[in-house]
Backbone as numpy.savetxt, mean C-alpha at the origin, in Angstrom:
# Nx Ny Nz CAx CAy CAz Cx Cy Cz
-11.54 15.93 9.00 -10.71 14.98 8.30 -9.37 14.88 9.03
-8.95 13.65 9.30 -7.64 13.45 9.92 -6.61 13.19 8.85
-5.36 13.44 9.18 -4.28 13.23 8.21 -3.23 12.33 8.80
-2.64 11.52 7.94 -1.52 10.68 8.33 -0.37 11.00 7.41
0.86 11.07 7.92 1.98 11.33 7.04 2.21 10.13 6.14
2.39 10.38 4.88 2.65 9.31 3.94 2.88 9.92 2.57
2.58 9.17 1.55 2.76 9.61 0.18 1.79 10.74 -0.13
2.27 11.85 -0.72 1.37 12.98 -0.98 0.36 12.67 -2.07
-0.92 12.58 -1.69 -1.99 12.36 -2.66 -3.32 12.64 -1.97
-4.32 13.08 -2.72 -5.66 13.28 -2.16 -6.60 12.28 -2.79
-7.85 12.29 -2.34 -8.83 11.38 -2.93 -8.99 11.64 -4.43
-8.78 12.86 -4.85 -8.92 13.18 -6.27 -7.65 12.88 -7.03
-6.56 12.51 -6.32 -5.31 12.19 -6.99 -4.37 13.37 -7.10
-4.76 14.53 -6.59 -3.88 15.69 -6.67 -2.98 15.73 -5.44
-1.75 16.17 -5.61 -0.82 16.21 -4.47 -1.30 17.18 -3.39
-0.96 16.86 -2.16 -1.31 17.71 -1.03 -0.04 18.37 -0.50
-0.16 19.56 0.07 1.01 20.23 0.62 1.57 19.48 1.82
2.88 19.49 1.96 3.52 18.91 3.13 3.60 17.40 3.13
3.29 16.74 2.02 3.38 15.29 1.96 2.36 14.58 2.83
1.21 15.21 3.06 0.16 14.57 3.85 -0.94 14.07 2.94
-1.67 13.10 3.42 -2.82 12.63 2.65 -3.93 12.25 3.61
-5.17 12.29 3.13 -6.28 11.97 4.01 -6.17 10.55 4.56
-6.57 10.37 5.80 -6.62 9.03 6.37 -7.58 8.20 5.54
-7.28 6.96 5.36 -8.12 6.08 4.56 -7.42 5.62 3.31
-6.20 6.09 3.07 -5.52 5.70 1.85 -4.20 4.98 2.08
-3.77 4.82 3.29 -2.47 4.24 3.54 -2.48 3.17 4.61
-1.29 2.80 5.09 -1.20 1.72 6.07 -1.93 2.04 7.37
-1.96 3.30 7.76 -2.66 3.66 8.98 -4.16 3.37 8.85
-4.69 3.58 7.67 -6.12 3.32 7.45 -6.41 1.83 7.56
-5.52 1.01 7.02 -5.71 -0.43 7.13 -5.68 -0.86 8.59
-4.85 -0.22 9.38 -4.72 -0.59 10.79 -5.84 -0.03 11.65
-6.44 1.10 11.27 -7.44 1.76 12.09 -8.82 1.12 11.97
-9.21 0.71 10.80 -10.55 0.17 10.58 -10.43 -1.26 10.09
-10.96 -2.19 10.84 -10.86 -3.60 10.49 -12.22 -4.10 10.03
-12.44 -4.11 8.71 -13.71 -4.64 8.20 -13.75 -6.16 8.33
-14.91 -6.72 8.20 -15.05 -8.16 8.27 -15.72 -8.68 7.02
-15.56 -9.96 6.77 -16.24 -10.62 5.67 -15.89 -10.08 4.30
-16.93 -9.82 3.53 -16.77 -9.37 2.15 -16.06 -8.02 2.06
-16.36 -7.12 2.97 -15.70 -5.81 2.95 -14.19 -5.96 3.16
-13.80 -6.85 4.05 -12.37 -7.09 4.29 -11.72 -7.68 3.05
-12.38 -8.65 2.43 -11.84 -9.28 1.22 -11.62 -8.24 0.13
-12.61 -7.36 -0.07 -12.50 -6.34 -1.10 -11.39 -5.34 -0.80
-11.25 -4.94 0.46 -10.20 -4.00 0.84 -8.82 -4.62 0.60
-8.66 -5.87 0.98 -7.37 -6.55 0.79 -7.09 -6.69 -0.70
-8.09 -7.08 -1.48 -7.91 -7.24 -2.93 -7.49 -5.93 -3.58
-8.15 -4.84 -3.20 -7.81 -3.54 -3.77 -6.39 -3.12 -3.40
-5.97 -3.40 -2.18 -4.61 -3.06 -1.75 -3.57 -3.90 -2.48
-3.89 -5.16 -2.74 -2.97 -6.02 -3.50 -2.80 -5.48 -4.91
-3.89 -5.13 -5.56 -3.82 -4.59 -6.92 -3.04 -3.28 -6.95
-3.31 -2.43 -5.99 -2.61 -1.14 -5.93 -1.11 -1.32 -5.73
-0.73 -2.25 -4.85 0.69 -2.54 -4.61 1.34 -3.13 -5.85
0.64 -4.03 -6.52 1.16 -4.62 -7.76 1.42 -3.53 -8.81
0.47 -2.64 -8.97 0.62 -1.57 -9.98 1.79 -0.66 -9.64
1.99 -0.38 -8.34 3.12 0.46 -7.95 4.43 -0.26 -8.26
4.50 -1.54 -7.93 5.73 -2.30 -8.22 6.02 -2.34 -9.71
4.98 -2.49 -10.49 5.12 -2.53 -11.94 5.78 -1.25 -12.46
5.41 -0.10 -11.88 5.98 1.18 -12.29 7.35 1.43 -11.65
7.54 0.98 -10.42 8.74 1.34 -9.66 9.95 0.45 -9.95
9.74 -0.80 -10.28 10.89 -1.71 -10.45 11.88 -1.28 -11.52
11.44 -0.72 -12.65 12.44 -0.24 -13.61 13.31 0.89 -13.04
12.76 1.67 -12.11 13.51 2.77 -11.51 14.32 2.33 -10.29
13.85 1.31 -9.61 14.50 0.85 -8.37 14.56 -0.68 -8.35
15.48 -1.26 -9.12 15.57 -2.72 -9.15 15.87 -3.35 -7.79
16.43 -2.56 -6.88 16.72 -3.08 -5.54 15.45 -3.39 -4.75
14.30 -2.99 -5.24 13.03 -3.27 -4.58 12.44 -4.62 -5.02
13.22 -5.41 -5.73 12.70 -6.68 -6.27 12.22 -7.64 -5.18
12.78 -7.54 -3.97 12.33 -8.44 -2.90 10.87 -8.20 -2.51
10.36 -7.02 -2.83 8.96 -6.73 -2.52 8.02 -7.58 -3.38
8.50 -8.01 -4.54 7.68 -8.87 -5.41 7.38 -10.18 -4.70
8.41 -10.77 -4.09 8.20 -12.02 -3.35 7.25 -11.84 -2.19
7.39 -10.70 -1.50 6.47 -10.41 -0.39 5.04 -10.29 -0.89
4.86 -9.65 -2.04 3.51 -9.50 -2.60 2.96 -10.85 -3.05
3.80 -11.68 -3.64 3.34 -13.01 -4.06 2.89 -13.85 -2.86
3.63 -13.77 -1.77 3.23 -14.47 -0.55 1.87 -13.95 -0.07
1.69 -12.65 -0.15 0.42 -12.04 0.26 -0.72 -12.54 -0.63
-0.48 -12.65 -1.93 -1.50 -13.16 -2.85 -1.86 -14.61 -2.50
-0.86 -15.41 -2.19 -1.14 -16.80 -1.82 -1.98 -16.88 -0.54
-1.69 -15.99 0.40 -2.50 -15.93 1.61 -3.93 -15.47 1.30
-4.06 -14.56 0.35 -5.39 -14.10 -0.08 -6.17 -15.26 -0.69
-5.51 -16.03 -1.53 -6.17 -17.18 -2.16 -6.63 -18.17 -1.10
-5.83 -18.30 -0.03 -6.18 -19.20 1.07 -7.18 -18.57 2.04
-7.67 -17.37 1.71 -8.66 -16.64 2.50 -8.15 -16.25 3.90
-6.86 -15.99 3.98 -6.25 -15.54 5.23 -6.16 -14.02 5.21
-7.33 -13.37 5.23 -7.40 -11.92 5.01 -6.73 -11.11 6.13
-6.81 -11.57 7.37 -6.15 -10.84 8.46 -4.63 -10.81 8.25
-4.08 -11.95 7.90 -2.64 -12.03 7.65 -2.26 -11.20 6.43
-3.09 -11.24 5.40 -2.85 -10.41 4.21 -2.81 -8.94 4.58
-3.76 -8.52 5.39 -3.83 -7.13 5.81 -2.55 -6.72 6.52
-2.08 -7.55 7.41 -0.85 -7.27 8.15 0.33 -7.15 7.21
0.45 -8.08 6.28 1.56 -8.06 5.32 1.47 -6.83 4.41
0.26 -6.46 4.03 0.08 -5.28 3.18 0.48 -4.00 3.92
0.16 -3.93 5.20 0.58 -2.76 5.98 2.09 -2.64 5.95
2.79 -3.74 6.13 4.25 -3.72 6.10 4.77 -3.34 4.71
4.16 -3.89 3.67 4.57 -3.55 2.30 4.36 -2.07 2.00
3.21 -1.55 2.38 2.90 -0.15 2.10 3.82 0.78 2.90
4.15 0.39 4.12 5.10 1.18 4.90 6.48 1.16 4.24
6.89 0.02 3.71 8.18 -0.07 3.01 8.16 0.82 1.76
7.06 0.80 1.03 6.94 1.65 -0.16 7.02 3.12 0.24
6.32 3.50 1.30 6.35 4.89 1.75 7.76 5.31 2.15
8.48 4.44 2.85 9.84 4.80 3.25 10.77 4.89 2.05
10.58 4.04 1.06 11.38 4.12 -0.16 11.11 5.42 -0.90
9.85 5.85 -0.91 9.51 7.11 -1.60 10.10 8.31 -0.89
10.25 8.24 0.42 10.88 9.34 1.15 12.34 9.48 0.75
13.01 8.35 0.56 14.43 8.35 0.18 14.59 8.64 -1.31
13.65 8.12 -2.11 13.73 8.28 -3.57 12.46 8.95 -4.09
12.43 10.29 -4.09 11.22 10.99 -4.54 10.90 10.76 -6.01
11.86 10.21 -6.78 11.61 9.95 -8.19 10.75 8.72 -8.40
10.50 7.94 -7.35 9.64 6.76 -7.49 8.20 7.21 -7.68
7.40 6.40 -8.36 6.00 6.81 -8.61 5.20 6.94 -7.33
4.13 7.72 -7.41 3.21 7.85 -6.27 2.54 6.53 -6.02
2.18 6.31 -4.79 1.48 5.06 -4.43 -0.01 5.32 -4.38
């Protein structure tokens, strides 16, 4: 199993030591494996939902992250237009921004 530095979490949802998590759960995973067709659509959809849920929890604690809502809405519009490659790229950037915010503000919810 390879590890990428990011938000501490395992497949089971339990925190991992050292703030590491298994590859396959963060922006590096989106960049490493590029699915096509239906698999790509499902991966992008799941990442959009996960990002939305994080924003829903985090915005009351960090109102300065409100600009991420606009970025997510743009990503949703691209998803509706079936621009999955562009969605994937935007999601990688969003997830990296979330990870960097969590490093500065550990009180923000897990992603």
